[in-house]
N, C-alpha and C positions, 0 to 999 in steps of 0.2 A: 677241444679248442674250436671256437666258433669260426666258421668259414674254412675249416680244414678237414679233409678226409670225410666228405659227404655231409658235414654239418653246415646248415645255412649260416650266413654271416650276419652282420649287424646293419646291413642296408635294408632289411625288411621293414615294412610299414609299421609292424608291431613286433616287439621282442620281449619275451618274459625271461627273467633271470632271478635266481635267489637273491634276497636282500644282502646276504653275506658277501656277494660278489661286488657290492658297491663300497667305494672308499671315498671319504670326504677329503677334498683337497684343502689343506690348511690355508688360511688367509695369508697373503703375502707371497704365495707362489704364483707367478704369472702363468697364463694359459700356455704361452710358448714354451715354458719349462715343464708344465704339468703333463703335456702330451708325451714326454719322454719317460713317464713313470714306469710303464711296463718293461721296456728294454733296460732301464736302469735297475729295476727289480731283478731282471735276469743276471745282471752283473753282480748285484748284491748276493745272489745265490751262492757265488763262489766262496764268500766269507762264511756262509752257513756250512759249506762242505769241507773246506780246507782250513787247517790251523795255520794261518798265515804268519803267526808269531814265530813259527819254526823256520821262517825264511827271511833273509835280509833284502832280497830283491826278487823281481819276477819279470818274465818276458811275455809280452803279448804279441802273438803272431797275427797280423792283419791290421788294417788301418781304417776300416769302415766304421760306421756309427756305433755298432755294438762293441767293437774293439776299443774305440775311443772311450766309451762309458766304462768298460772294464778297467782300462788303464787308470781312469780317474778314481774309481772305487778302490783299487788296490793302493793308490797313492794316499787316500784317506786312512788306510790301515797302517800307514807308516813305512811302506815298502819303497825302495828305489825301483822304478819301473822303466823298462826298455821296450820300445815298440819297433817291430820290424815290419815294414810295409813297402809298397811300390809307388805310392802317389805322393809327390813332393808337397802338394797343397795340404793333404791330410796329415802328413807327418809334421808340417809346420804348425798345424792346429794342435797337435799333441804336445809339441814343445811349449806352446803358450800355456799349457796346463801343467807344466813341470815334468813332463814325460820325456825321457831321453830317447833320441832317434839317431840313425845315421845321418850325416850331413847330406844335403841335396847333391845328387850326382855321384855320391860315393858308393862303392861296392864293398861293404864290410863283410869279410869272410868270417862269419860267426863260427868260432871253434866248436868242435864236438864237446858235449858235456859241459856247456857254458852256464846253465841255469838249473837251480834245484826246483823251480816252479815255472811252468810254462802254461799259458792259456792259448789254445789254438782257436782263432776266430777269423780265419781267412775266408771261409765260405767256399773253399776250393778243395778238391780231392787230394791235391799235392801237399796240403798243409800238415797232415798227420805225419808224413814221412820226414818233413823238415823238423817238426816238433820232436820226434823221437831222436833225431840226430843231436840236437842241442840240449836235450834234457840230461842232467847229470845222473850218474848211477844212484838208484834208490830215490830219484826225484819224483815229483808229482806232475802229471800231464793232465790238464783239464780240457776236455773237448767241448767246444761251443758250436762248431760249424754244423749246419745241416745243408745238404745239397742233393740234387736228384742223381741217382745212379750210385755206383760202387766206387770205393777208393782202392786203387791198386797199391797196396802197401805190405811190406814185410813185417812180420810180427816178432821176429827173433830179437830185435833190440829190447822189446818189452821184457822178455825172459832173461836175456843176458845181463841187462842193466837193472833188473828187478824194479821196473818202473811201476808206480801207482797211476792207473789211468782212470779218470772219472768223467762220466758223461754229465753235463750240466745244462739244464734247460731253463724253465721259468723260475721266478723267485718271488720273495715276499714284498708286498707293496709298502708296508709301514716303514721299513728302513729306507726304502727309496724316497718316499715322501719326506722323511726326516732329513735326508741329505739335501734334497731340493730346498727345504725350508731353511736349513742352516746356511745355505750358500756354499757349502764345501764342494758341491758339484753343480756347475752351471752349464747345462747342455745347449744353451741358446746359440752360442757361436757355431754349432753344427747345423743350424737351419740353413738350407740352401734356397728354398722357395716357400712362399706362403700362398695358399689357394683360398678363394672364397668358397663358402659352403655350396653354392650352386655349381661350382666347378670341381666338385669332389671326385668325379669319375676321371678327370684328366690325369692326375698323377698315377692312378692305377693303370691307365691305358699306355702311358709313356714310360713306366718303370721297366728297366731291363737289368737283370742280374742283381746280386747282393749289394746292399749299400756300403 
């Protein structure tokens, strides 16, 4: 991954990559949507890893941009999707996309074993423990979070409930571009700010924590 673990990033004056790394953006996809291709592809990876037809519903833990995209992708697969998060404005954004969420200000005590498919995308060490609690026996738990440090979590629920735990990272660009072209996923409402090219360093300098 460019810019990660000692690899120079893409702000170099010159950058050489294999041609296979390039993907043509289809006509009709605006730039504001095309910039979401990579995280949307990471959301599409779940459909490559999990037989979602075996589930009627899914729960997404987290309400950041990746979680939002995951929820939208799972909706396109025909699932009822519930999102559990902490931010009223982000949960409202999810509801506009047809994703179910707790009502603003409510504290819904999600019962243990509530969902057969959970995607953990909180970006927090505590997310895994919550996910284990609400995953049904023999359910599937997909881990998307990456964070610095270790997660303090008990592993016995994985054994006792015979959970399938999958790590999920990057994903295929063609399905992501197809979703953008079809309009089934429109990520543009998630844009919070737009920067001119000459101000490219500003968002990197001001960013704090996971989106």
